[in-house]
C-alpha positions in Angstrom: 54.7 57.8 40.7 56.7 56.6 43.7 60.2 55.2 43.5 61.6 52.4 45.6 65.2 52.4 46.8 66.4 48.8 46.6 69.0 47.3 49.0 71.6 47.3 46.2 71.1 51.1 45.9 69.1 50.9 42.6 66.0 53.0 42.4 63.0 51.6 40.6 59.4 52.7 39.9 57.0 51.4 42.5 55.0 48.5 41.0 52.0 47.3 43.1 51.8 44.2 40.9 55.1 43.0 42.5 53.4 43.1 45.9 50.4 41.3 44.7 52.5 38.5 43.1 54.7 38.2 46.2 51.7 37.8 48.5 50.2 35.1 46.2 53.6 33.3 46.0 53.7 33.3 49.8 50.3 31.5 50.0 48.0 34.5 50.1 45.0 34.9 47.8 44.8 37.2 44.9 42.3 39.4 46.8 44.7 39.6 49.7 47.5 40.6 47.4 45.3 43.4 45.8 44.2 44.6 49.2 47.7 44.8 50.6 49.1 46.5 47.4 46.3 49.1 47.7 47.0 49.7 51.4 50.8 50.1 50.6 50.0 52.6 47.9 48.0 54.7 50.3 50.6 54.3 53.0 53.4 55.6 50.6 51.9 59.1 50.9 52.9 59.1 54.6 56.4 57.7 54.3 57.9 58.6 51.0 60.5 61.3 51.1 60.7 63.2 47.9 58.7 60.4 46.2 61.2 57.7 47.3 60.7 55.0 49.9 63.1 52.3 51.1 62.2 48.8 49.9 62.9 47.5 53.4 60.1 49.7 54.8 57.7 48.4 52.2 58.6 44.8 53.0 58.1 45.4 56.7 54.7 47.0 56.1 53.6 44.2 53.8 54.5 41.7 56.5 52.6 43.7 59.1 49.5 43.9 57.0 49.6 40.3 55.8 50.1 39.1 59.4 46.6 40.6 60.2 44.8 38.7 57.5 46.9 35.6 56.7 49.6 34.8 59.3 50.8 31.7 57.4 51.4 33.7 54.2 53.1 36.4 56.3 55.5 33.9 57.8 56.3 32.6 54.3 56.7 36.1 53.0 59.0 37.0 55.8 61.1 33.9 55.4 61.8 34.7 51.7 64.9 36.8 51.0 66.3 37.7 47.6 
């Protein structure tokens, strides 16, 4: 199980459902959310260091992948900041 380093320094378990939900809230479809979450999970193998990946990297990768399949949702996703 991968961990995510949040910008506040907190470390949480990686939850692909959060990506799916965020893509849907940004205007993407459920299928797009699932596809991107699956791609992110595979990509984590390449970028995680000791099982931990920075949340900012995940966010950037989601935007990159979403841009390829739904530019409007990507723009909405990018505009949202917690």
